[in-house]
Biopython code that builds the backbone (N, CA, C, O; Angstrom):
import numpy as np
from Bio.PDB.StructureBuilder import StructureBuilder

atoms = [
    (1, "UNK", "N", (181.110, -25.173, -88.132)),
    (1, "UNK", "CA", (180.044, -24.653, -87.360)),
    (1, "UNK", "C", (179.404, -23.410, -88.092)),
    (1, "UNK", "O", (178.191, -23.203, -88.081)),
    (2, "UNK", "N", (180.405, -22.527, -88.789)),
    (2, "UNK", "CA", (179.910, -21.329, -89.392)),
    (2, "UNK", "C", (178.837, -21.703, -90.558)),
    (2, "UNK", "O", (177.837, -21.019, -90.779)),
    (3, "UNK", "N", (179.191, -22.908, -91.288)),
    (3, "UNK", "CA", (178.246, -23.328, -92.334)),
    (3, "UNK", "C", (176.849, -23.721, -91.707)),
    (3, "UNK", "O", (175.788, -23.437, -92.263)),
    (4, "UNK", "N", (176.936, -24.410, -90.484)),
    (4, "UNK", "CA", (175.760, -24.713, -89.733)),
    (4, "UNK", "C", (174.782, -23.510, -89.418)),
    (4, "UNK", "O", (173.554, -23.576, -89.460)),
    (5, "UNK", "N", (175.484, -22.484, -89.120)),
    (5, "UNK", "CA", (174.952, -21.274, -88.722)),
    (5, "UNK", "C", (174.232, -20.624, -89.952)),
    (5, "UNK", "O", (173.107, -20.132, -89.878)),
    (6, "UNK", "N", (175.060, -20.675, -91.194)),
    (6, "UNK", "CA", (174.512, -20.054, -92.436)),
    (6, "UNK", "C", (173.393, -20.955, -92.852)),
    (6, "UNK", "O", (172.376, -20.402, -93.272)),
    (7, "UNK", "N", (173.429, -22.243, -92.798)),
    (7, "UNK", "CA", (172.435, -23.158, -93.336)),
    (7, "UNK", "C", (171.169, -23.081, -92.461)),
    (7, "UNK", "O", (170.051, -23.100, -92.976)),
    (8, "UNK", "N", (171.358, -22.995, -91.146)),
    (8, "UNK", "CA", (170.318, -22.832, -90.369)),
    (8, "UNK", "C", (169.371, -21.604, -90.578)),
    (8, "UNK", "O", (168.149, -21.606, -90.430)),
    (9, "UNK", "N", (170.200, -20.511, -90.967)),
    (9, "UNK", "CA", (169.480, -19.351, -91.144)),
    (9, "UNK", "C", (168.359, -19.318, -92.255)),
    (9, "UNK", "O", (167.325, -18.657, -92.155)),
    (10, "UNK", "N", (168.680, -20.074, -93.270)),
    (10, "UNK", "CA", (167.595, -20.415, -94.239)),
    (10, "UNK", "C", (166.274, -20.999, -93.765)),
    (10, "UNK", "O", (165.157, -20.641, -94.138)),
    (11, "UNK", "N", (166.588, -22.011, -92.833)),
    (11, "UNK", "CA", (165.572, -22.654, -92.143)),
    (11, "UNK", "C", (164.682, -21.759, -91.191)),
    (11, "UNK", "O", (163.476, -21.961, -91.050)),
    (12, "UNK", "N", (165.308, -20.850, -90.613)),
    (12, "UNK", "CA", (164.590, -19.797, -89.861)),
    (12, "UNK", "C", (163.792, -18.987, -90.674)),
    (12, "UNK", "O", (162.609, -18.780, -90.407)),
    (13, "UNK", "N", (164.425, -18.459, -91.762)),
    (13, "UNK", "CA", (163.713, -17.541, -92.684)),
    (13, "UNK", "C", (162.530, -18.290, -93.336)),
    (13, "UNK", "O", (161.426, -17.749, -93.393)),
    (14, "UNK", "N", (162.746, -19.528, -93.828)),
    (14, "UNK", "CA", (161.655, -20.148, -94.527)),
    (14, "UNK", "C", (160.491, -20.684, -93.691)),
    (14, "UNK", "O", (159.349, -20.686, -94.149)),
    (15, "UNK", "N", (160.783, -21.147, -92.446)),
    (15, "UNK", "CA", (159.845, -21.670, -91.625)),
    (15, "UNK", "C", (158.990, -20.438, -91.104)),
    (15, "UNK", "O", (157.760, -20.482, -91.073)),
    (16, "UNK", "N", (159.735, -19.328, -90.693)),
    (16, "UNK", "CA", (158.800, -18.177, -90.190)),
    (16, "UNK", "C", (158.015, -17.398, -91.448)),
    (16, "UNK", "O", (157.015, -16.713, -91.231)),
    (17, "UNK", "N", (158.515, -17.557, -92.635)),
    (17, "UNK", "CA", (157.802, -17.087, -93.804)),
    (17, "UNK", "C", (156.468, -17.945, -94.005)),
    (17, "UNK", "O", (155.367, -17.440, -94.225)),
    (18, "UNK", "N", (156.703, -19.208, -93.907)),
    (18, "UNK", "CA", (155.575, -20.196, -94.120)),
    (18, "UNK", "C", (154.436, -19.993, -93.063)),
    (18, "UNK", "O", (153.263, -19.838, -93.401)),
    (19, "UNK", "N", (154.829, -20.003, -91.849)),
    (19, "UNK", "CA", (153.860, -19.930, -90.835)),
    (19, "UNK", "C", (153.240, -18.578, -90.804)),
    (19, "UNK", "O", (152.074, -18.456, -90.429)),
    (20, "UNK", "N", (153.932, -17.585, -91.165)),
    (20, "UNK", "CA", (153.284, -16.151, -91.189)),
    (20, "UNK", "C", (152.260, -16.096, -92.130)),
    (20, "UNK", "O", (151.170, -15.584, -91.871)),
    (21, "UNK", "N", (152.586, -16.676, -93.392)),
    (21, "UNK", "CA", (151.564, -16.601, -94.456)),
    (21, "UNK", "C", (150.363, -17.550, -93.971)),
    (21, "UNK", "O", (149.178, -17.230, -94.061)),
    (22, "UNK", "N", (150.805, -18.690, -93.474)),
    (22, "UNK", "CA", (149.702, -19.517, -93.102)),
    (22, "UNK", "C", (148.764, -19.019, -92.054)),
    (22, "UNK", "O", (147.547, -19.187, -92.133)),
    (23, "UNK", "N", (149.354, -18.408, -91.078)),
    (23, "UNK", "CA", (148.600, -17.865, -89.919)),
    (23, "UNK", "C", (147.644, -16.613, -90.419)),
    (23, "UNK", "O", (146.453, -16.527, -90.121)),
    (24, "UNK", "N", (148.313, -15.722, -91.172)),
    (24, "UNK", "CA", (147.474, -14.707, -91.795)),
    (24, "UNK", "C", (146.303, -15.168, -92.599)),
    (24, "UNK", "O", (145.206, -14.633, -92.439)),
    (25, "UNK", "N", (146.484, -16.138, -93.458)),
    (25, "UNK", "CA", (145.505, -16.867, -94.338)),
    (25, "UNK", "C", (144.349, -17.509, -93.383)),
    (25, "UNK", "O", (143.163, -17.533, -93.712)),
    (26, "UNK", "N", (144.823, -17.994, -92.232)),
    (26, "UNK", "CA", (143.865, -18.673, -91.354)),
    (26, "UNK", "C", (143.011, -17.642, -90.497)),
    (26, "UNK", "O", (142.068, -18.018, -89.801)),
    (27, "UNK", "N", (143.347, -16.521, -90.582)),
    (27, "UNK", "CA", (142.375, -15.347, -90.160)),
    (27, "UNK", "C", (141.201, -15.266, -90.838)),
    (27, "UNK", "O", (140.119, -15.146, -90.264)),
    (28, "UNK", "N", (141.357, -15.334, -92.247)),
    (28, "UNK", "CA", (140.253, -15.222, -93.245)),
    (28, "UNK", "C", (139.547, -16.563, -93.634)),
    (28, "UNK", "O", (138.357, -16.701, -93.917)),
    (29, "UNK", "N", (140.580, -17.585, -93.588)),
    (29, "UNK", "CA", (139.924, -18.893, -94.161)),
    (29, "UNK", "C", (139.951, -19.877, -92.972)),
    (29, "UNK", "O", (140.996, -20.378, -92.556)),
    (30, "UNK", "N", (138.657, -20.131, -92.423)),
    (30, "UNK", "CA", (138.465, -21.087, -91.176)),
    (30, "UNK", "C", (139.169, -22.424, -91.278)),
    (30, "UNK", "O", (139.864, -22.866, -90.364)),
    (31, "UNK", "N", (138.957, -23.071, -92.461)),
    (31, "UNK", "CA", (139.642, -24.525, -92.567)),
    (31, "UNK", "C", (141.164, -24.610, -92.209)),
    (31, "UNK", "O", (141.712, -25.639, -91.815)),
    (32, "UNK", "N", (141.799, -23.365, -92.398)),
    (32, "UNK", "CA", (143.273, -23.356, -92.111)),
    (32, "UNK", "C", (143.510, -23.207, -90.641)),
    (32, "UNK", "O", (144.673, -23.256, -90.240)),
    (33, "UNK", "N", (142.604, -23.044, -89.863)),
    (33, "UNK", "CA", (142.837, -22.995, -88.252)),
    (33, "UNK", "C", (142.756, -24.402, -87.737)),
    (33, "UNK", "O", (141.694, -24.870, -87.328)),
    (34, "UNK", "N", (143.887, -25.077, -87.757)),
    (34, "UNK", "CA", (144.009, -26.325, -87.095)),
    (34, "UNK", "C", (145.249, -26.335, -86.245)),
    (34, "UNK", "O", (146.200, -25.572, -86.418)),
    (35, "UNK", "N", (145.169, -27.220, -85.351)),
    (35, "UNK", "CA", (146.002, -27.258, -84.278)),
    (35, "UNK", "C", (147.580, -27.405, -84.871)),
    (35, "UNK", "O", (148.498, -26.916, -84.213)),
    (36, "UNK", "N", (147.804, -27.987, -85.936)),
    (36, "UNK", "CA", (149.157, -28.087, -86.549)),
    (36, "UNK", "C", (149.770, -26.772, -86.847)),
    (36, "UNK", "O", (150.994, -26.649, -86.902)),
    (37, "UNK", "N", (148.856, -25.669, -87.063)),
    (37, "UNK", "CA", (149.513, -24.321, -87.223)),
    (37, "UNK", "C", (150.155, -23.852, -86.018)),
    (37, "UNK", "O", (151.145, -23.136, -86.173)),
    (38, "UNK", "N", (149.770, -24.125, -84.839)),
    (38, "UNK", "CA", (150.404, -23.786, -83.562)),
    (38, "UNK", "C", (151.523, -24.483, -83.368)),
    (38, "UNK", "O", (152.478, -23.903, -82.852)),
    (39, "UNK", "N", (151.625, -25.818, -83.731)),
    (39, "UNK", "CA", (152.869, -26.458, -83.654)),
    (39, "UNK", "C", (153.872, -25.963, -84.590)),
    (39, "UNK", "O", (155.061, -25.885, -84.284)),
    (40, "UNK", "N", (153.387, -25.614, -85.772)),
    (40, "UNK", "CA", (154.420, -25.127, -86.666)),
    (40, "UNK", "C", (155.023, -23.733, -86.250)),
    (40, "UNK", "O", (156.219, -23.463, -86.360)),
    (41, "UNK", "N", (154.143, -22.950, -85.801)),
    (41, "UNK", "CA", (154.526, -21.592, -85.235)),
    (41, "UNK", "C", (155.541, -21.802, -84.200)),
    (41, "UNK", "O", (156.596, -21.167, -84.197)),
    (42, "UNK", "N", (155.218, -22.750, -83.256)),
    (42, "UNK", "CA", (156.384, -23.024, -82.121)),
    (42, "UNK", "C", (157.613, -23.437, -82.627)),
    (42, "UNK", "O", (158.633, -22.901, -82.191)),
    (43, "UNK", "N", (157.692, -24.486, -83.655)),
    (43, "UNK", "CA", (158.829, -24.889, -84.311)),
    (43, "UNK", "C", (159.619, -23.728, -85.010)),
    (43, "UNK", "O", (160.834, -23.589, -84.868)),
    (44, "UNK", "N", (158.893, -22.967, -85.717)),
    (44, "UNK", "CA", (159.404, -21.845, -86.554)),
    (44, "UNK", "C", (160.123, -20.849, -85.651)),
    (44, "UNK", "O", (161.227, -20.378, -85.924)),
    (45, "UNK", "N", (159.348, -20.533, -84.448)),
    (45, "UNK", "CA", (160.056, -19.581, -83.598)),
    (45, "UNK", "C", (161.135, -20.225, -82.794)),
    (45, "UNK", "O", (162.042, -19.516, -82.359)),
    (46, "UNK", "N", (161.117, -21.436, -82.574)),
    (46, "UNK", "CA", (162.200, -22.039, -81.754)),
    (46, "UNK", "C", (163.569, -22.059, -82.607)),
    (46, "UNK", "O", (164.685, -22.059, -82.089)),
    (47, "UNK", "N", (163.330, -22.074, -83.921)),
    (47, "UNK", "CA", (164.455, -22.150, -84.725)),
    (47, "UNK", "C", (165.430, -20.748, -84.504)),
    (47, "UNK", "O", (166.658, -20.752, -84.586)),
    (48, "UNK", "N", (164.692, -19.717, -84.244)),
    (48, "UNK", "CA", (165.471, -18.460, -83.916)),
    (48, "UNK", "C", (166.358, -18.699, -82.774)),
    (48, "UNK", "O", (167.502, -18.257, -82.881)),
    (49, "UNK", "N", (166.006, -19.379, -81.592)),
    (49, "UNK", "CA", (166.769, -19.456, -80.468)),
    (49, "UNK", "C", (168.021, -20.410, -80.759)),
    (49, "UNK", "O", (169.156, -20.221, -80.323)),
    (50, "UNK", "N", (167.586, -21.530, -81.623)),
    (50, "UNK", "CA", (168.870, -22.276, -82.078)),
    (50, "UNK", "C", (169.781, -21.416, -82.890)),
    (50, "UNK", "O", (170.996, -21.500, -82.708)),
    (51, "UNK", "N", (169.296, -20.620, -83.746)),
    (51, "UNK", "CA", (170.203, -19.719, -84.577)),
    (51, "UNK", "C", (171.041, -18.846, -83.707)),
    (51, "UNK", "O", (172.241, -18.709, -83.947)),
    (52, "UNK", "N", (170.490, -18.281, -82.759)),
    (52, "UNK", "CA", (171.297, -17.339, -81.956)),
    (52, "UNK", "C", (172.150, -18.108, -81.052)),
    (52, "UNK", "O", (173.222, -17.592, -80.736)),
    (53, "UNK", "N", (171.853, -19.237, -80.595)),
    (53, "UNK", "CA", (172.777, -20.007, -79.665)),
    (53, "UNK", "C", (173.992, -20.456, -80.662)),
    (53, "UNK", "O", (175.137, -20.399, -80.212)),
    (54, "UNK", "N", (173.788, -20.882, -81.949)),
    (54, "UNK", "CA", (174.895, -21.190, -82.842)),
    (54, "UNK", "C", (175.653, -19.970, -82.988)),
    (54, "UNK", "O", (176.872, -20.070, -82.849)),
    (55, "UNK", "N", (175.149, -18.814, -83.249)),
    (55, "UNK", "CA", (175.915, -17.562, -83.381)),
    (55, "UNK", "C", (176.671, -17.215, -82.153)),
    (55, "UNK", "O", (177.810, -16.775, -82.307)),
    (56, "UNK", "N", (176.205, -17.350, -80.979)),
    (56, "UNK", "CA", (176.859, -17.078, -79.675)),
    (56, "UNK", "C", (177.981, -17.920, -79.555)),
    (56, "UNK", "O", (179.080, -17.477, -79.222)),
    (57, "UNK", "N", (177.741, -19.290, -79.846)),
    (57, "UNK", "CA", (178.940, -20.299, -79.796)),
    (57, "UNK", "C", (180.077, -19.911, -80.847)),
    (57, "UNK", "O", (181.266, -20.115, -80.603)),
    (58, "UNK", "N", (179.633, -19.347, -82.014)),
    (58, "UNK", "CA", (180.667, -19.061, -82.968)),
    (58, "UNK", "C", (181.622, -17.841, -82.441)),
    (58, "UNK", "O", (182.843, -17.850, -82.599)),
    (59, "UNK", "N", (180.944, -16.854, -81.833)),
    (59, "UNK", "CA", (181.712, -15.721, -81.170)),
    (59, "UNK", "C", (182.425, -16.112, -80.078)),
    (59, "UNK", "O", (183.620, -15.842, -79.958)),
    (60, "UNK", "N", (181.718, -16.806, -79.165)),
    (60, "UNK", "CA", (182.560, -16.986, -77.881)),
    (60, "UNK", "C", (183.664, -18.103, -77.941)),
    (60, "UNK", "O", (184.767, -17.933, -77.422)),
    (61, "UNK", "N", (183.265, -19.403, -78.688)),
    (61, "UNK", "CA", (184.185, -20.375, -78.634)),
    (61, "UNK", "C", (184.922, -20.464, -80.079)),
    (61, "UNK", "O", (186.007, -21.037, -80.182)),
    (62, "UNK", "N", (184.334, -19.922, -81.078)),
    (62, "UNK", "CA", (184.942, -20.086, -82.406)),
    (62, "UNK", "C", (185.943, -18.884, -82.658)),
    (62, "UNK", "O", (186.788, -19.005, -83.545)),
    (63, "UNK", "N", (185.873, -17.774, -81.931)),
    (63, "UNK", "CA", (186.740, -16.630, -82.037)),
    (63, "UNK", "C", (186.450, -15.874, -83.194)),
    (63, "UNK", "O", (187.329, -15.232, -83.769)),
    (64, "UNK", "N", (185.237, -15.910, -83.585)),
    (64, "UNK", "CA", (184.718, -15.062, -84.898)),
    (64, "UNK", "C", (184.318, -13.807, -84.375)),
    (64, "UNK", "O", (183.963, -13.722, -83.199)),
    (65, "UNK", "N", (184.345, -12.670, -85.250)),
    (65, "UNK", "CA", (183.816, -11.316, -84.896)),
    (65, "UNK", "C", (182.654, -11.106, -85.772)),
    (65, "UNK", "O", (182.850, -10.954, -86.978)),
    (66, "UNK", "N", (181.515, -11.083, -85.310)),
    (66, "UNK", "CA", (180.369, -10.727, -86.202)),
    (66, "UNK", "C", (180.114, -9.201, -86.104)),
    (66, "UNK", "O", (180.521, -8.522, -85.161)),
    (67, "UNK", "N", (179.411, -8.720, -87.150)),
    (67, "UNK", "CA", (179.041, -7.265, -87.058)),
    (67, "UNK", "C", (178.147, -7.061, -85.821)),
    (67, "UNK", "O", (177.369, -7.936, -85.443)),
    (68, "UNK", "N", (178.277, -5.959, -85.251)),
    (68, "UNK", "CA", (177.486, -5.590, -84.104)),
    (68, "UNK", "C", (175.908, -5.648, -84.532)),
    (68, "UNK", "O", (175.110, -6.279, -83.840)),
    (69, "UNK", "N", (175.580, -5.078, -85.500)),
    (69, "UNK", "CA", (174.105, -4.920, -85.832)),
    (69, "UNK", "C", (173.468, -6.291, -86.228)),
    (69, "UNK", "O", (172.269, -6.497, -86.044)),
    (70, "UNK", "N", (174.327, -7.250, -86.795)),
    (70, "UNK", "CA", (174.042, -8.598, -86.978)),
    (70, "UNK", "C", (173.612, -9.286, -85.776)),
    (70, "UNK", "O", (172.580, -9.957, -85.772)),
    (71, "UNK", "N", (174.354, -9.151, -84.753)),
    (71, "UNK", "CA", (174.020, -9.893, -83.479)),
    (71, "UNK", "C", (172.851, -9.119, -82.820)),
    (71, "UNK", "O", (172.020, -9.731, -82.148)),
    (72, "UNK", "N", (172.784, -7.884, -82.992)),
    (72, "UNK", "CA", (171.592, -7.068, -82.578)),
    (72, "UNK", "C", (170.251, -7.643, -83.205)),
    (72, "UNK", "O", (169.254, -7.811, -82.503)),
    (73, "UNK", "N", (170.276, -7.910, -84.441)),
    (73, "UNK", "CA", (169.053, -8.522, -85.006)),
    (73, "UNK", "C", (168.569, -9.747, -84.545)),
    (73, "UNK", "O", (167.392, -10.073, -84.397)),
    (74, "UNK", "N", (169.713, -10.482, -84.302)),
    (74, "UNK", "CA", (169.467, -11.864, -83.711)),
    (74, "UNK", "C", (168.795, -11.856, -82.425)),
    (74, "UNK", "O", (167.855, -12.607, -82.164)),
    (75, "UNK", "N", (169.341, -10.898, -81.526)),
    (75, "UNK", "CA", (168.772, -10.812, -80.048)),
    (75, "UNK", "C", (167.324, -10.133, -80.093)),
    (75, "UNK", "O", (166.442, -10.457, -79.297)),
    (76, "UNK", "N", (167.156, -9.194, -81.058)),
    (76, "UNK", "CA", (165.944, -8.635, -81.154)),
    (76, "UNK", "C", (164.809, -9.643, -81.637)),
    (76, "UNK", "O", (163.626, -9.442, -81.362)),
    (77, "UNK", "N", (165.201, -10.630, -82.301)),
    (77, "UNK", "CA", (164.462, -11.704, -82.842)),
    (77, "UNK", "C", (163.969, -12.484, -81.571)),
    (77, "UNK", "O", (162.777, -12.782, -81.497)),
    (78, "UNK", "N", (164.749, -12.787, -80.678)),
    (78, "UNK", "CA", (164.427, -13.623, -79.502)),
    (78, "UNK", "C", (163.378, -12.705, -78.711)),
    (78, "UNK", "O", (162.275, -13.150, -78.392)),
    (79, "UNK", "N", (163.781, -11.408, -78.416)),
    (79, "UNK", "CA", (162.837, -10.547, -77.734)),
    (79, "UNK", "C", (161.496, -10.482, -78.331)),
    (79, "UNK", "O", (160.466, -10.514, -77.657)),
    (80, "UNK", "N", (161.532, -10.386, -79.667)),
    (80, "UNK", "CA", (160.169, -10.216, -80.480)),
    (80, "UNK", "C", (159.382, -11.585, -80.333)),
    (80, "UNK", "O", (158.153, -11.553, -80.277)),
    (81, "UNK", "N", (160.015, -12.691, -80.277)),
    (81, "UNK", "CA", (159.163, -13.937, -79.879)),
    (81, "UNK", "C", (158.440, -13.824, -78.631)),
    (81, "UNK", "O", (157.255, -14.131, -78.507)),
    (82, "UNK", "N", (159.327, -13.287, -77.530)),
    (82, "UNK", "CA", (158.700, -13.151, -76.296)),
    (82, "UNK", "C", (157.345, -12.013, -76.220)),
    (82, "UNK", "O", (156.322, -12.114, -75.543)),
    (83, "UNK", "N", (157.702, -11.056, -77.051)),
    (83, "UNK", "CA", (156.628, -10.043, -76.960)),
    (83, "UNK", "C", (155.343, -10.446, -77.823)),
    (83, "UNK", "O", (154.197, -10.073, -77.570)),
    (84, "UNK", "N", (155.700, -11.213, -78.813)),
    (84, "UNK", "CA", (154.519, -11.810, -79.551)),
    (84, "UNK", "C", (153.530, -12.708, -78.576)),
    (84, "UNK", "O", (152.304, -12.611, -78.516)),
    (85, "UNK", "N", (154.414, -13.643, -77.799)),
    (85, "UNK", "CA", (153.801, -14.587, -76.994)),
    (85, "UNK", "C", (153.202, -13.826, -75.896)),
    (85, "UNK", "O", (152.199, -14.375, -75.439)),
    (86, "UNK", "N", (153.537, -12.688, -75.325)),
    (86, "UNK", "CA", (152.946, -12.177, -74.226)),
    (86, "UNK", "C", (151.694, -11.532, -74.605)),
    (86, "UNK", "O", (150.848, -11.417, -73.719)),
    (87, "UNK", "N", (151.409, -11.051, -75.881)),
    (87, "UNK", "CA", (150.296, -10.440, -76.285)),
    (87, "UNK", "C", (149.085, -11.330, -76.561)),
    (87, "UNK", "O", (147.973, -10.835, -76.744)),
    (88, "UNK", "N", (149.317, -12.714, -76.591)),
    (88, "UNK", "CA", (148.438, -13.639, -77.082)),
    (88, "UNK", "C", (147.040, -13.541, -76.371)),
    (88, "UNK", "O", (146.012, -13.667, -77.037)),
    (89, "UNK", "N", (147.006, -13.325, -75.080)),
    (89, "UNK", "CA", (145.907, -13.202, -74.450)),
    (89, "UNK", "C", (144.963, -11.866, -74.668)),
    (89, "UNK", "O", (143.742, -11.968, -74.795)),
    (90, "UNK", "N", (145.589, -10.728, -74.695)),
    (90, "UNK", "CA", (145.199, -9.496, -75.020)),
    (90, "UNK", "C", (144.490, -9.434, -76.444)),
    (90, "UNK", "O", (143.451, -8.806, -76.653)),
    (91, "UNK", "N", (145.136, -10.112, -77.323)),
    (91, "UNK", "CA", (144.832, -10.043, -78.646)),
    (91, "UNK", "C", (144.064, -11.352, -79.275)),
    (91, "UNK", "O", (144.127, -11.667, -80.464)),
    (92, "UNK", "N", (143.405, -11.982, -78.374)),
    (92, "UNK", "CA", (142.858, -13.360, -78.608)),
    (92, "UNK", "C", (141.975, -13.421, -79.966)),
    (92, "UNK", "O", (142.062, -14.347, -80.773)),
    (93, "UNK", "N", (141.150, -12.354, -80.101)),
    (93, "UNK", "CA", (140.308, -12.200, -81.322)),
    (93, "UNK", "C", (141.224, -11.998, -82.587)),
    (93, "UNK", "O", (140.762, -12.260, -83.697)),
    (94, "UNK", "N", (142.388, -11.581, -82.458)),
    (94, "UNK", "CA", (143.312, -11.229, -83.528)),
    (94, "UNK", "C", (144.328, -12.079, -83.534)),
    (94, "UNK", "O", (145.321, -11.692, -84.150)),
    (95, "UNK", "N", (144.387, -13.351, -82.923)),
    (95, "UNK", "CA", (145.581, -14.064, -82.584)),
    (95, "UNK", "C", (146.393, -14.619, -83.851)),
    (95, "UNK", "O", (147.603, -14.842, -83.860)),
    (96, "UNK", "N", (145.569, -14.787, -84.840)),
    (96, "UNK", "CA", (146.118, -15.399, -86.278)),
    (96, "UNK", "C", (146.904, -14.085, -86.820)),
    (96, "UNK", "O", (148.046, -14.208, -87.262)),
    (97, "UNK", "N", (146.320, -12.950, -86.777)),
    (97, "UNK", "CA", (147.102, -11.810, -87.404)),
    (97, "UNK", "C", (148.313, -11.490, -86.414)),
    (97, "UNK", "O", (149.422, -11.236, -86.886)),
    (98, "UNK", "N", (148.116, -11.502, -85.190)),
    (98, "UNK", "CA", (149.376, -11.386, -84.332)),
    (98, "UNK", "C", (150.514, -12.292, -84.609)),
    (98, "UNK", "O", (151.652, -11.832, -84.706)),
    (99, "UNK", "N", (150.238, -13.718, -84.759)),
    (99, "UNK", "CA", (151.223, -14.566, -85.105)),
    (99, "UNK", "C", (151.639, -14.405, -86.588)),
    (99, "UNK", "O", (152.825, -14.538, -86.888)),
    (100, "UNK", "N", (150.774, -14.144, -87.456)),
    (100, "UNK", "CA", (151.169, -13.975, -88.781)),
    (100, "UNK", "C", (152.035, -12.825, -88.910)),
    (100, "UNK", "O", (153.159, -13.003, -89.381)),
    (101, "UNK", "N", (151.639, -11.583, -88.529)),
    (101, "UNK", "CA", (152.481, -10.483, -88.671)),
    (101, "UNK", "C", (153.658, -10.626, -87.922)),
    (101, "UNK", "O", (154.714, -10.251, -88.432)),
    (102, "UNK", "N", (153.647, -11.211, -86.550)),
    (102, "UNK", "CA", (154.935, -11.440, -85.768)),
    (102, "UNK", "C", (155.891, -12.212, -86.647)),
    (102, "UNK", "O", (157.057, -11.838, -86.772)),
    (103, "UNK", "N", (155.390, -13.346, -87.293)),
    (103, "UNK", "CA", (156.390, -14.160, -87.919)),
    (103, "UNK", "C", (156.835, -13.466, -89.134)),
    (103, "UNK", "O", (157.951, -13.699, -89.597)),
    (104, "UNK", "N", (156.106, -12.709, -89.626)),
    (104, "UNK", "CA", (156.726, -11.960, -91.014)),
    (104, "UNK", "C", (157.640, -10.885, -90.474)),
    (104, "UNK", "O", (158.656, -10.615, -91.116)),
    (105, "UNK", "N", (157.341, -10.187, -89.241)),
    (105, "UNK", "CA", (158.463, -9.346, -88.680)),
    (105, "UNK", "C", (159.670, -10.062, -88.453)),
    (105, "UNK", "O", (160.735, -9.539, -88.781)),
    (106, "UNK", "N", (159.643, -11.187, -87.936)),
    (106, "UNK", "CA", (160.885, -12.030, -87.711)),
    (106, "UNK", "C", (161.469, -12.365, -89.015)),
    (106, "UNK", "O", (162.690, -12.521, -89.040)),
    (107, "UNK", "N", (160.817, -12.500, -90.083)),
    (107, "UNK", "CA", (161.454, -12.745, -91.401)),
    (107, "UNK", "C", (162.176, -11.392, -91.694)),
    (107, "UNK", "O", (163.352, -11.436, -92.056)),
    (108, "UNK", "N", (161.643, -10.386, -91.580)),
    (108, "UNK", "CA", (162.199, -9.125, -91.937)),
    (108, "UNK", "C", (163.510, -8.894, -91.040)),
    (108, "UNK", "O", (164.522, -8.445, -91.578)),
    (109, "UNK", "N", (163.490, -9.179, -89.769)),
    (109, "UNK", "CA", (164.603, -9.166, -88.972)),
    (109, "UNK", "C", (165.667, -10.100, -89.564)),
    (109, "UNK", "O", (166.818, -9.672, -89.648)),
    (110, "UNK", "N", (165.406, -11.216, -89.938)),
    (110, "UNK", "CA", (166.414, -12.170, -90.325)),
    (110, "UNK", "C", (167.015, -11.697, -91.788)),
    (110, "UNK", "O", (168.207, -11.816, -92.068)),
    (111, "UNK", "N", (166.024, -11.142, -92.683)),
    (111, "UNK", "CA", (166.579, -10.585, -93.804)),
    (111, "UNK", "C", (167.708, -9.580, -93.635)),
    (111, "UNK", "O", (168.723, -9.590, -94.332)),
    (112, "UNK", "N", (167.452, -8.677, -92.622)),
    (112, "UNK", "CA", (168.414, -7.579, -92.206)),
    (112, "UNK", "C", (169.720, -8.261, -91.795)),
    (112, "UNK", "O", (170.800, -7.872, -92.240)),
    (113, "UNK", "N", (169.605, -9.319, -90.909)),
    (113, "UNK", "CA", (170.674, -10.023, -90.424)),
    (113, "UNK", "C", (171.624, -10.650, -91.496)),
    (113, "UNK", "O", (172.851, -10.674, -91.403)),
    (114, "UNK", "N", (170.806, -11.206, -92.633)),
    (114, "UNK", "CA", (171.498, -11.824, -93.849)),
    (114, "UNK", "C", (172.320, -10.839, -94.509)),
    (114, "UNK", "O", (173.477, -11.085, -94.850)),
    (115, "UNK", "N", (171.671, -9.575, -94.722)),
    (115, "UNK", "CA", (172.276, -8.460, -95.379)),
    (115, "UNK", "C", (173.630, -8.010, -94.628)),
    (115, "UNK", "O", (174.668, -7.780, -95.247)),
    (116, "UNK", "N", (173.519, -7.916, -93.351)),
    (116, "UNK", "CA", (174.805, -7.523, -92.579)),
    (116, "UNK", "C", (175.918, -8.581, -92.407)),
    (116, "UNK", "O", (177.058, -8.273, -92.059)),
    (117, "UNK", "N", (175.505, -9.905, -92.684)),
    (117, "UNK", "CA", (176.437, -10.870, -92.455)),
    (117, "UNK", "C", (177.339, -10.868, -93.730)),
    (117, "UNK", "O", (178.286, -11.649, -93.817)),
]
sb = StructureBuilder()
sb.init_structure("model")
sb.init_model(0)
sb.init_chain("A")
sb.init_seg("    ")
for serial, (resi, resn, name, xyz) in enumerate(atoms, 1):
    if name == "N":
        sb.init_residue(resn, " ", resi, " ")
    sb.init_atom(name, np.array(xyz, "f"), 0.0, 1.0, " ", f" {name:<3s}", serial, name[0])
structure = sb.get_structure()
């Protein structure tokens, strides 16, 4: 299960990096504003919830002890997804920048979690 947690972390990182760049590019390049972008954003952000669930399982059932700040960055990732989602109506004109910057912020959180693991 620890290997699954480690492998899934790369999917979280790469998927959020890709949708972050795609979303920021879509702000300036109209042909990139397609419905598939929003599906990709939803999937990329959902990977964070799976990653945290795997980590919680490893700590609770697996008996592993994770560094405290490593867990902190995982939970901040979940909260960040909620905050990004909550601002979508207020920042409708800047939605691509919101999701692009938000996804890249999530990448930064995941890099910190990598470093601490």
